[in-house]
C-alpha positions, 0 to 999 in steps of 0.5 A: 236797336244797334246800329250796327246789323248783320244779314240772315237769311229767313224762309218765309211760306209764300203767303208770309211773304206776300203779307211783309210785303204787303205789311212794308208798304202800307207802313212804309217801312222796308222788309229788312225792317219790320223782320228785324223787329220781329225778330228783335220781339221774339228773341226777348219774349223767348229768353224771359220764358227760358230764364223764368223755366229756369228760375222755377227749376231753381225753386225746385232744386232749392225744395220752393215748392208748393204741393198741387193740392196744397196751392188748390185748397190757397186758391179757394180760399183766397176765391171764397175770401173775396167772394165773402167781399164782395158778397 
């Protein structure tokens, strides 16, 4: 995380703010630190999801897809092969 920071105003429900206050007290961290960490983690996770969606859309445009019924057939065949190996 960068040493530089910017201010963002966030509205929280009273319940969430109370829980944040409690977490800050219990962890001996500031509310700002905890909020920044939470937002950073959320943004990172969401950016990965958006990137995956874009890759999926590119796959569709390029024709790199498998019809649902074919995918299900392959899945069932893989399950059967796995069951035979165990049994």
